[in-house]
C-alpha positions as CSV (number, residue, x, y, z in Angstrom):
1,M,32.5,26.4,40.5
2,T,32.7,30.0,41.7
3,R,29.4,31.8,41.7
4,K,29.5,35.1,39.8
5,I,27.5,37.6,41.8
6,K,27.2,41.2,40.7
7,T,26.3,43.8,43.3
8,L,23.8,46.4,42.2
9,D,23.8,49.9,43.7
10,T,20.6,50.8,45.4
11,G,21.8,54.0,47.0
12,T,21.3,52.7,50.5
13,D,22.3,49.7,52.7
14,Q,18.7,49.4,53.8
15,L,18.1,47.7,50.5
16,L,20.6,45.2,49.1
17,A,20.6,44.1,45.5
18,T,22.6,41.4,43.5
19,L,22.4,39.9,40.1
20,E,23.4,36.3,39.5
21,D,22.6,34.1,36.4
22,G,19.8,36.5,35.3
23,V,18.3,36.6,38.8
24,A,18.1,40.0,40.5
25,T,17.6,39.7,44.3
26,L,16.3,42.7,46.2
27,T,16.7,42.3,50.0
28,F,15.1,44.4,52.6
29,N,17.9,45.1,55.1
30,R,16.4,46.6,58.2
31,P,16.2,43.5,60.5
32,E,16.1,45.7,63.6
33,V,12.6,46.9,62.6
34,R,11.6,43.6,60.9
35,N,12.4,45.1,57.5
36,A,9.8,47.8,57.8
37,L,9.4,50.3,55.0
38,G,10.4,54.0,55.3
39,D,11.5,57.2,53.6
40,I,14.8,55.7,52.6
41,V,14.1,52.0,51.7
42,S,10.8,52.6,49.9
43,P,12.1,55.1,47.2
44,A,15.1,52.8,46.7
45,L,12.8,49.8,46.1
46,R,10.8,51.9,43.6
47,R,14.0,52.7,41.7
48,M,15.2,49.1,41.7
49,I,11.8,47.8,40.5
50,A,12.0,50.2,37.6
51,Q,15.6,49.5,36.9
52,T,15.3,45.7,36.9
53,A,12.2,45.8,34.8
54,E,14.2,47.6,32.0
55,D,17.5,45.7,32.5
56,P,17.9,43.0,29.7
57,E,20.3,41.1,32.0
58,V,17.5,40.6,34.5
59,R,15.2,37.7,33.7
60,C,13.7,37.1,37.1
61,V,13.3,39.3,40.3
62,V,13.4,37.9,43.8
63,L,12.3,40.0,46.8
64,T,13.3,38.8,50.3
65,G,14.4,40.1,53.7
66,T,17.3,39.7,56.1
67,G,16.8,38.1,59.5
68,T,13.5,36.5,60.4
69,S,11.0,38.8,58.6
70,F,10.1,39.5,54.9
71,C,8.7,43.0,55.5
72,A,6.6,44.3,58.4
73,G,5.0,47.1,56.3
74,G,5.1,50.6,57.5
75,D,7.5,51.6,60.3
76,V,4.8,52.3,63.0
77,K,7.3,53.9,65.4
78,G,8.5,56.2,62.6
79,M,5.1,57.2,61.3
80,G,5.0,60.4,63.4
81,N,8.5,61.4,62.2
82,R,8.0,62.5,58.6
83,D,11.1,63.1,56.5
84,P,11.7,66.9,56.7
85,D,13.1,67.0,53.2
86,R,10.0,65.5,51.6
87,P,7.4,68.2,50.6
88,R,4.2,68.1,52.7
89,P,1.0,67.8,50.7
90,K,-1.1,71.0,50.8
91,G,-4.4,69.2,51.4
92,P,-6.3,65.9,51.3
93,E,-6.5,65.7,47.5
94,E,-2.8,66.3,47.0
95,A,-2.1,63.7,49.7
96,I,-4.3,61.2,47.9
97,A,-2.6,61.9,44.6
98,D,0.9,61.5,46.3
99,L,0.0,58.2,47.9
100,T,-1.6,56.9,44.7
101,E,1.5,57.6,42.7
102,R,3.8,56.0,45.3
103,Q,1.6,52.9,45.3
104,K,1.5,52.7,41.5
105,T,5.3,52.9,41.3
106,L,5.8,50.2,43.9
107,T,3.3,47.4,44.0
108,G,1.7,48.6,40.8
109,A,5.0,48.5,39.0
110,L,6.0,45.2,40.6
111,Y,2.7,43.6,39.6
112,A,3.0,44.8,36.0
113,M,6.7,43.8,35.6
114,P,7.0,41.8,32.4
115,K,9.3,39.3,34.1
116,P,8.7,36.5,36.7
117,T,8.8,37.8,40.2
118,L,9.2,35.8,43.4
119,A,8.7,36.7,47.0
120,S,10.9,34.6,49.3
121,M,9.5,34.9,52.8
122,P,11.8,34.0,55.8
123,G,9.2,35.4,58.2
124,A,6.3,37.9,58.5
125,A,4.8,39.7,55.6
126,A,2.5,42.3,57.2
127,G,0.6,45.4,56.1
128,A,2.2,46.9,53.0
129,G,4.8,44.1,53.2
130,L,1.9,41.7,52.6
131,S,0.9,43.8,49.6
132,I,4.4,43.6,48.2
133,A,4.6,39.8,48.6
134,L,1.2,39.4,47.0
135,A,2.1,41.7,44.1
136,C,4.8,39.1,43.1
137,D,3.9,36.3,40.7
138,L,4.9,33.5,43.1
139,R,5.6,33.2,46.8
140,I,7.8,30.7,48.7
141,A,7.7,30.7,52.4
142,A,9.7,29.3,55.3
143,E,7.6,27.2,57.7
144,S,7.9,29.9,60.4
145,A,6.6,32.7,58.2
146,F,3.1,34.1,58.4
147,M,1.0,36.7,56.7
148,T,-1.2,39.4,58.3
149,T,-3.0,42.5,57.1
150,G,-2.2,44.3,60.4
151,F,-3.9,47.5,59.3
152,A,-6.7,47.3,61.9
153,R,-4.2,47.2,64.7
154,I,-3.0,50.7,63.9
155,G,-6.3,52.1,62.8
156,L,-5.6,52.3,59.1
157,S,-7.7,50.9,56.2
158,G,-4.9,49.4,54.1
159,D,-2.9,50.3,51.0
160,Y,-0.5,49.2,48.3
161,G,-3.2,46.9,46.8
162,A,-3.9,44.6,49.7
163,S,-7.7,44.8,49.1
164,F,-7.2,43.9,45.4
165,F,-4.7,41.1,45.9
166,L,-6.5,39.4,48.8
167,T,-10.0,39.6,47.1
168,Q,-8.6,38.1,43.9
169,M,-6.8,35.3,45.7
170,V,-9.0,34.2,48.6
171,G,-12.4,35.8,47.8
172,T,-14.2,38.7,49.4
173,A,-15.5,37.0,52.5
174,R,-12.1,35.7,53.6
175,A,-10.4,39.0,52.6
176,R,-12.9,40.9,54.8
177,E,-12.1,38.6,57.7
178,L,-8.4,39.1,57.3
179,F,-8.8,42.9,57.1
180,Y,-11.2,43.1,60.1
181,T,-9.4,40.7,62.5
182,G,-5.8,41.1,61.4
183,A,-5.3,37.4,62.1
184,R,-1.9,35.9,61.6
185,I,-2.1,33.2,59.0
186,P,0.7,30.6,59.3
187,A,2.6,29.6,56.2
188,R,1.0,26.2,55.9
189,Q,-2.5,27.7,56.0
190,C,-1.4,30.4,53.5
191,E,-0.4,27.5,51.2
192,E,-3.8,25.8,51.6
193,W,-5.5,29.1,50.8
194,G,-3.3,29.8,47.8
195,L,-1.6,32.8,49.2
196,V,1.8,31.1,48.9
197,N,2.9,28.5,46.3
198,R,5.3,26.5,48.4
199,V,6.3,26.1,52.0
200,V,9.8,24.8,52.9
201,H,11.9,24.2,56.0
202,D,13.4,27.4,57.3
203,D,16.9,26.3,56.6
204,Q,16.0,25.3,53.0
205,L,14.4,28.6,52.0
206,G,17.6,30.1,50.4
207,A,18.4,27.0,48.3
208,E,14.8,26.4,47.2
209,T,14.4,30.1,46.2
210,R,17.6,30.0,44.2
211,A,16.6,26.8,42.4
212,L,13.1,28.2,41.5
213,A,14.5,31.6,40.5
214,K,17.2,30.0,38.3
215,Q,14.5,27.9,36.6
216,L,12.4,31.0,35.9
217,A,15.5,33.0,34.7
218,S,16.5,30.3,32.2
219,G,12.9,30.1,30.8
220,P,11.4,31.7,27.7
221,S,11.2,35.3,28.9
222,L,9.1,36.6,26.0
223,A,6.6,33.8,26.5
224,F,6.5,34.5,30.2
225,A,5.8,38.2,29.6
226,Q,2.8,37.2,27.3
227,M,1.6,34.6,29.9
228,K,1.5,37.4,32.5
229,K,-0.6,39.6,30.1
230,N,-3.0,36.6,29.5
231,L,-3.4,35.8,33.1
232,D,-3.9,39.4,34.2
233,H,-6.5,39.9,31.4
234,A,-8.3,36.7,32.5
235,L,-9.0,38.3,35.9
236,R,-11.3,40.9,34.4
237,A,-12.5,39.5,31.1
238,D,-14.9,36.9,29.6
239,L,-13.9,33.8,27.7
240,P,-14.3,35.2,24.2
241,S,-12.0,38.1,25.1
242,C,-9.5,35.7,26.7
243,L,-9.5,33.5,23.6
244,E,-8.6,36.5,21.4
245,Q,-6.0,37.7,23.9
246,E,-4.4,34.2,23.8
247,A,-4.5,34.0,20.0
248,R,-2.7,37.3,19.7
249,G,-0.1,36.3,22.2
250,L,0.5,32.8,20.7
251,I,0.9,34.2,17.2
252,R,3.4,36.8,18.5
253,T,5.5,34.2,20.5
254,A,5.4,31.7,17.6
255,G,7.5,34.1,15.7
256,T,10.3,34.4,18.3
257,R,13.7,32.8,18.1
258,D,13.0,31.3,21.5
259,H,10.1,29.3,20.1
260,K,12.3,28.1,17.2
261,E,15.1,27.2,19.7
262,A,12.5,25.2,21.8
263,V,11.4,23.2,18.7
264,T,15.0,22.5,17.6
265,S,16.0,21.4,21.1
266,F,13.0,19.1,21.3
267,V,14.0,17.4,18.1
268,E,17.6,17.2,19.2
269,K,16.6,15.9,22.7
270,R,18.4,18.6,24.7
271,E,17.5,21.4,27.0
272,P,16.6,24.7,25.2
273,R,18.8,27.8,25.5
274,F,16.4,30.7,25.6
275,E,17.8,34.2,24.8
276,G,14.7,36.4,25.1
277,R,14.5,37.0,21.4
């Protein structure tokens, strides 16, 4: 059977995008610099995150990279060469506001996306690239992949939510160690620590990613969106508050056509066909 793949316009060949069976795949395409971010690819990624979040055809979003890296974070060699067309902040406070907004519309928007998100890591996730991977709901990594904060090596303190994500996932002591040392954490160790959900052989990463993404895309999208709200709420709330949050969500999803379809398919002993309604 011929696969029907739709190409999405990102505005640049530094970020590729396709849509297949409800799965939007966003691919960093700068292998010559280990898929580092920059003044072209980063705005394109922000646009595509916003676009896929709103597109009803998209039911799951995958982020990955070409070559042997996921994303190396900031382009260190290009840090001294600012885009001349981009307005220069007038002072520290304006620079802070500018970076805060850029972070909110990238990893902040990715983290808040009301659809399942999956980072597929063929190799290194470093610096802001680590933040992007951790902002996704799930992570699947090739055996040769690794994670590193990398910020200390270039004399920076970190951005794009790395401090939040690492503290939530591995605790404050381990997060501090990873920030201070910049150690490279191999994929298998990342799996043991809960930083990635699954590690597969390098040559199986594509197939395993497609299978998991297809499963997510065919699931009950309205229920998934509510699950994300519940799980995010649970990070910052007590049990009584979580119980109320879950009750509100369950009553809401119980009234959807997807729930009715799931009940019907169970009785009829067939797989449900969820439509996101």
